[in-house]
N, CA, C and O atoms as a GROMACS GRO file, in nm:
protein
  312
    1MET      N    1  10.702   8.428   7.847
    1MET     CA    2  10.812   8.466   7.714
    1MET      C    3  10.904   8.471   7.790
    1MET      O    4  10.873   8.486   7.908
    2THR      N    5  11.060   8.458   7.753
    2THR     CA    6  11.201   8.467   7.800
    2THR      C    7  11.238   8.627   7.806
    2THR      O    8  11.195   8.720   7.738
    3TYR      N    9  11.344   8.625   7.925
    3TYR     CA   10  11.388   8.798   7.918
    3TYR      C   11  11.530   8.767   7.960
    3TYR      O   12  11.553   8.655   8.008
    4ASP      N   13  11.622   8.850   7.949
    4ASP     CA   14  11.750   8.879   8.000
    4ASP      C   15  11.785   8.951   8.122
    4ASP      O   16  11.887   8.937   8.190
    5ASP      N   17  11.674   9.043   8.145
    5ASP     CA   18  11.728   9.140   8.280
    5ASP      C   19  11.578   9.160   8.278
    5ASP      O   20  11.492   9.146   8.191
    6ASP      N   21  11.576   9.199   8.405
    6ASP     CA   22  11.431   9.230   8.482
    6ASP      C   23  11.436   9.384   8.580
    6ASP      O   24  11.508   9.410   8.677
    7LEU      N   25  11.337   9.462   8.517
    7LEU     CA   26  11.339   9.595   8.621
    7LEU      C   27  11.226   9.601   8.678
    7LEU      O   28  11.135   9.543   8.618
    8ASP      N   29  11.197   9.656   8.781
    8ASP     CA   30  11.095   9.636   8.889
    8ASP      C   31  11.073   9.792   8.902
    8ASP      O   32  11.137   9.862   8.980
    9ALA      N   33  10.983   9.835   8.822
    9ALA     CA   34  10.920  10.019   8.837
    9ALA      C   35  10.796  10.006   8.920
    9ALA      O   36  10.724  10.106   8.909
   10ILE      N   37  10.749   9.915   9.000
   10ILE     CA   38  10.628   9.906   9.064
   10ILE      C   39  10.580   9.987   9.141
   10ILE      O   40  10.596   9.953   9.258
   11GLY      N   41  10.512  10.108   9.125
   11GLY     CA   42  10.472  10.191   9.203
   11GLY      C   43  10.558  10.353   9.174
   11GLY      O   44  10.566  10.443   9.258
   12LEU      N   45  10.607  10.355   9.053
   12LEU     CA   46  10.711  10.448   9.019
   12LEU      C   47  10.592  10.528   8.892
   12LEU      O   48  10.541  10.459   8.804
   13LEU      N   49  10.566  10.673   8.903
   13LEU     CA   50  10.512  10.735   8.798
   13LEU      C   51  10.611  10.791   8.703
   13LEU      O   52  10.731  10.817   8.719
   14CYS      N   53  10.506  10.808   8.567
   14CYS     CA   54  10.566  10.865   8.478
   14CYS      C   55  10.624  10.984   8.528
   14CYS      O   56  10.562  11.055   8.608
   15PRO      N   57  10.784  11.025   8.472
   15PRO     CA   58  10.847  10.952   8.366
   15PRO      C   59  10.951  10.823   8.382
   15PRO      O   60  11.003  10.758   8.291
   16LEU      N   61  10.964  10.808   8.513
   16LEU     CA   62  11.062  10.731   8.570
   16LEU      C   63  11.032  10.618   8.521
   16LEU      O   64  11.120  10.602   8.436
   17PRO      N   65  10.946  10.500   8.518
   17PRO     CA   66  10.945  10.369   8.454
   17PRO      C   67  11.032  10.375   8.301
   17PRO      O   68  11.109  10.283   8.275
   18VAL      N   69  11.016  10.477   8.213
   18VAL     CA   70  11.070  10.448   8.119
   18VAL      C   71  11.232  10.519   8.117
   18VAL      O   72  11.324  10.459   8.062
   19LEU      N   73  11.246  10.617   8.164
   19LEU     CA   74  11.375  10.679   8.232
   19LEU      C   75  11.463  10.546   8.276
   19LEU      O   76  11.569  10.515   8.221
   20LYS      N   77  11.404  10.480   8.376
   20LYS     CA   78  11.460  10.372   8.420
   20LYS      C   79  11.506  10.269   8.348
   20LYS      O   80  11.604  10.199   8.375
   21ALA      N   81  11.424  10.259   8.242
   21ALA     CA   82  11.395  10.135   8.141
   21ALA      C   83  11.523  10.143   8.031
   21ALA      O   84  11.598  10.049   8.003
   22ARG      N   85  11.531  10.295   7.969
   22ARG     CA   86  11.634  10.353   7.882
   22ARG      C   87  11.782  10.308   7.972
   22ARG      O   88  11.860  10.223   7.930
   23LYS      N   89  11.797  10.370   8.078
   23LYS     CA   90  11.944  10.350   8.138
   23LYS      C   91  11.956  10.172   8.171
   23LYS      O   92  12.073  10.144   8.193
   24ARG      N   93  11.892  10.086   8.177
   24ARG     CA   94  11.920   9.945   8.197
   24ARG      C   95  11.932   9.881   8.015
   24ARG      O   96  12.017   9.806   7.967
   25LEU      N   97  11.824   9.938   7.958
   25LEU     CA   98  11.880   9.869   7.806
   25LEU      C   99  11.970   9.894   7.792
   25LEU      O  100  12.024   9.798   7.737
   26LYS      N  101  12.066  10.004   7.812
   26LYS     CA  102  12.217  10.064   7.804
   26LYS      C  103  12.285   9.951   7.821
   26LYS      O  104  12.343   9.898   7.726
   27SER      N  105  12.286   9.910   7.920
   27SER     CA  106  12.371   9.776   7.922
   27SER      C  107  12.372   9.650   7.906
   27SER      O  108  12.445   9.565   7.956
   28LEU      N  109  12.250   9.638   7.798
   28LEU     CA  110  12.207   9.498   7.751
   28LEU      C  111  12.279   9.494   7.601
   28LEU      O  112  12.308   9.587   7.525
   29GLU      N  113  12.292   9.383   7.591
   29GLU     CA  114  12.378   9.394   7.440
   29GLU      C  115  12.247   9.393   7.334
   29GLU      O  116  12.144   9.339   7.373
   30LYS      N  117  12.252   9.453   7.203
   30LYS     CA  118  12.158   9.442   7.113
   30LYS      C  119  12.092   9.307   7.083
   30LYS      O  120  12.167   9.209   7.075
   31GLY      N  121  11.961   9.291   7.065
   31GLY     CA  122  11.891   9.182   7.043
   31GLY      C  123  11.861   9.111   7.195
   31GLY      O  124  11.821   8.994   7.196
   32GLN      N  125  11.881   9.181   7.319
   32GLN     CA  126  11.844   9.132   7.444
   32GLN      C  127  11.725   9.126   7.506
   32GLN      O  128  11.647   9.162   7.418
   33VAL      N  129  11.677   9.109   7.579
   33VAL     CA  130  11.497   9.138   7.584
   33VAL      C  131  11.518   9.188   7.762
   33VAL      O  132  11.590   9.127   7.842
   34LEU      N  133  11.431   9.318   7.793
   34LEU     CA  134  11.442   9.356   7.941
   34LEU      C  135  11.262   9.345   7.979
   34LEU      O  136  11.164   9.384   7.914
   35ARG      N  137  11.270   9.297   8.069
   35ARG     CA  138  11.111   9.292   8.124
   35ARG      C  139  11.102   9.391   8.228
   35ARG      O  140  11.153   9.373   8.338
   36LEU      N  141  11.034   9.502   8.193
   36LEU     CA  142  11.018   9.606   8.251
   36LEU      C  143  10.848   9.582   8.314
   36LEU      O  144  10.751   9.550   8.245
   37GLN      N  145  10.852   9.613   8.481
   37GLN     CA  146  10.765   9.558   8.562
   37GLN      C  147  10.700   9.706   8.583
   37GLN      O  148  10.778   9.787   8.632
   38ALA      N  149  10.570   9.754   8.554
   38ALA     CA  150  10.520   9.864   8.606
   38ALA      C  151  10.360   9.855   8.648
   38ALA      O  152  10.281   9.763   8.631
   39THR      N  153  10.341   9.999   8.717
   39THR     CA  154  10.168   9.976   8.771
   39THR      C  155  10.128  10.107   8.705
   39THR      O  156  10.009  10.135   8.697
   40ASP      N  157  10.235  10.201   8.650
   40ASP     CA  158  10.211  10.318   8.640
   40ASP      C  159  10.081  10.331   8.516
   40ASP      O  160  10.128  10.269   8.421
   41PRO      N  161   9.949  10.379   8.477
   41PRO     CA  162   9.849  10.378   8.410
   41PRO      C  163   9.922  10.461   8.257
   41PRO      O  164   9.885  10.433   8.143
   42ALA      N  165  10.022  10.556   8.288
   42ALA     CA  166  10.064  10.639   8.186
   42ALA      C  167  10.182  10.552   8.083
   42ALA      O  168  10.219  10.582   7.970
   43ALA      N  169  10.231  10.413   8.185
   43ALA     CA  170  10.308  10.324   8.067
   43ALA      C  171  10.271  10.271   7.935
   43ALA      O  172  10.351  10.238   7.847
   44VAL      N  173  10.131  10.265   7.929
   44VAL     CA  174  10.062  10.234   7.836
   44VAL      C  175  10.080  10.265   7.713
   44VAL      O  176  10.077  10.198   7.610
   45ILE      N  177  10.108  10.407   7.740
   45ILE     CA  178  10.123  10.509   7.608
   45ILE      C  179  10.280  10.524   7.599
   45ILE      O  180  10.348  10.531   7.497
   46ASP      N  181  10.322  10.529   7.742
   46ASP     CA  182  10.457  10.580   7.740
   46ASP      C  183  10.554  10.472   7.649
   46ASP      O  184  10.610  10.497   7.542
   47VAL      N  185  10.554  10.315   7.745
   47VAL     CA  186  10.657  10.202   7.700
   47VAL      C  187  10.664  10.220   7.532
   47VAL      O  188  10.769  10.236   7.469
   48PRO      N  189  10.525  10.213   7.471
   48PRO     CA  190  10.561  10.180   7.315
   48PRO      C  191  10.565  10.298   7.218
   48PRO      O  192  10.556  10.292   7.095
   49HIS      N  193  10.585  10.436   7.319
   49HIS     CA  194  10.608  10.555   7.209
   49HIS      C  195  10.770  10.577   7.247
   49HIS      O  196  10.848  10.644   7.180
   50PHE      N  197  10.801  10.504   7.371
   50PHE     CA  198  10.970  10.508   7.411
   50PHE      C  199  11.062  10.432   7.309
   50PHE      O  200  11.177  10.464   7.278
   51CYS      N  201  10.968  10.295   7.247
   51CYS     CA  202  11.053  10.217   7.203
   51CYS      C  203  11.052  10.258   7.050
   51CYS      O  204  11.152  10.275   6.981
   52ALA      N  205  10.941  10.269   7.015
   52ALA     CA  206  10.971  10.372   6.859
   52ALA      C  207  11.068  10.486   6.850
   52ALA      O  208  11.140  10.516   6.755
   53GLU      N  209  11.056  10.542   6.961
   53GLU     CA  210  11.139  10.655   6.950
   53GLU      C  211  11.299  10.624   6.964
   53GLU      O  212  11.376  10.699   6.905
   54GLN      N  213  11.345  10.528   7.033
   54GLN     CA  214  11.474  10.515   7.062
   54GLN      C  215  11.538  10.375   7.008
   54GLN      O  216  11.644  10.318   7.034
   55GLY      N  217  11.415  10.338   6.908
   55GLY     CA  218  11.506  10.211   6.805
   55GLY      C  219  11.452  10.065   6.882
   55GLY      O  220  11.510   9.969   6.830
   56HIS      N  221  11.367  10.027   6.979
   56HIS     CA  222  11.405   9.948   7.062
   56HIS      C  223  11.253   9.869   6.983
   56HIS      O  224  11.200   9.929   6.889
   57LYS      N  225  11.199   9.742   7.031
   57LYS     CA  226  11.123   9.666   6.968
   57LYS      C  227  11.016   9.623   7.098
   57LYS      O  228  11.070   9.538   7.169
   58LEU      N  229  10.884   9.659   7.144
   58LEU     CA  230  10.832   9.612   7.217
   58LEU      C  231  10.770   9.449   7.189
   58LEU      O  232  10.661   9.426   7.136
   59VAL      N  233  10.860   9.354   7.233
   59VAL     CA  234  10.795   9.247   7.178
   59VAL      C  235  10.691   9.189   7.244
   59VAL      O  236  10.656   9.097   7.170
   60GLY      N  237  10.610   9.189   7.356
   60GLY     CA  238  10.510   9.169   7.436
   60GLY      C  239  10.465   9.244   7.558
   60GLY      O  240  10.538   9.313   7.629
   61GLN      N  241  10.363   9.226   7.570
   61GLN     CA  242  10.303   9.332   7.701
   61GLN      C  243  10.201   9.193   7.763
   61GLN      O  244  10.143   9.107   7.696
   62ASP      N  245  10.204   9.206   7.887
   62ASP     CA  246  10.127   9.107   7.938
   62ASP      C  247  10.068   9.195   8.081
   62ASP      O  248  10.150   9.256   8.150
   63ASP      N  249   9.920   9.194   8.118
   63ASP     CA  250   9.858   9.281   8.209
   63ASP      C  251   9.815   9.188   8.325
   63ASP      O  252   9.748   9.090   8.291
   64GLN      N  253   9.839   9.202   8.440
   64GLN     CA  254   9.828   9.116   8.532
   64GLN      C  255   9.701   9.174   8.612
   64GLN      O  256   9.673   9.290   8.642
   65SER      N  257   9.629   9.043   8.639
   65SER     CA  258   9.476   9.126   8.703
   65SER      C  259   9.517   9.128   8.853
   65SER      O  260   9.612   9.057   8.882
   66GLY      N  261   9.467   9.189   8.937
   66GLY     CA  262   9.488   9.196   9.061
   66GLY      C  263   9.486   9.341   9.100
   66GLY      O  264   9.473   9.440   9.028
   67PRO      N  265   9.506   9.328   9.272
   67PRO     CA  266   9.518   9.461   9.325
   67PRO      C  267   9.617   9.567   9.267
   67PRO      O  268   9.587   9.684   9.242
   68GLU      N  269   9.742   9.508   9.247
   68GLU     CA  270   9.837   9.575   9.227
   68GLU      C  271   9.841   9.638   9.071
   68GLU      O  272   9.892   9.748   9.046
   69GLY      N  273   9.788   9.563   8.986
   69GLY     CA  274   9.774   9.622   8.847
   69GLY      C  275   9.904   9.638   8.795
   69GLY      O  276   9.954   9.746   8.763
   70VAL      N  277   9.969   9.498   8.788
   70VAL     CA  278  10.120   9.507   8.709
   70VAL      C  279  10.090   9.500   8.563
   70VAL      O  280   9.993   9.446   8.511
   71THR      N  281  10.186   9.562   8.506
   71THR     CA  282  10.205   9.509   8.340
   71THR      C  283  10.338   9.461   8.325
   71THR      O  284  10.423   9.538   8.370
   72PHE      N  285  10.381   9.352   8.271
   72PHE     CA  286  10.499   9.361   8.221
   72PHE      C  287  10.517   9.381   8.062
   72PHE      O  288  10.446   9.323   7.980
   73TYR      N  289  10.618   9.467   8.031
   73TYR     CA  290  10.635   9.496   7.888
   73TYR      C  291  10.783   9.441   7.897
   73TYR      O  292  10.858   9.459   7.993
   74PHE      N  293  10.813   9.374   7.789
   74PHE     CA  294  10.933   9.273   7.708
   74PHE      C  295  10.954   9.387   7.615
   74PHE      O  296  10.856   9.428   7.553
   75ILE      N  297  11.067   9.441   7.599
   75ILE     CA  298  11.161   9.527   7.535
   75ILE      C  299  11.271   9.481   7.483
   75ILE      O  300  11.362   9.450   7.558
   76LYS      N  301  11.283   9.468   7.358
   76LYS     CA  302  11.413   9.374   7.254
   76LYS      C  303  11.512   9.519   7.248
   76LYS      O  304  11.476   9.613   7.177
   77ARG      N  305  11.625   9.526   7.318
   77ARG     CA  306  11.679   9.626   7.272
   77ARG      C  307  11.718   9.635   7.096
   77ARG      O  308  11.715   9.543   7.013
   78GLY      N  309  11.747   9.755   7.080
   78GLY     CA  310  11.752   9.773   6.901
   78GLY      C  311  11.904   9.829   6.899
   78GLY      O  312  11.957   9.859   6.792
   0.00000   0.00000   0.00000
């Protein structure tokens, strides 16, 4: 999936991945996509909830296997 900006939140715990995503999304234009990289297990719940509450759209999610357990979230700015 293509994206316009990338945010590395690997190793950060709730609520930091969502707080950092909110700040980064403010710098993007409506319709642009942010790729958020996170390892926080709570992000699976927090990111979709954040998108719904803030008017953004979660357009993709990609769980990567491996020791780091990184999940990529693709958030389209609303």
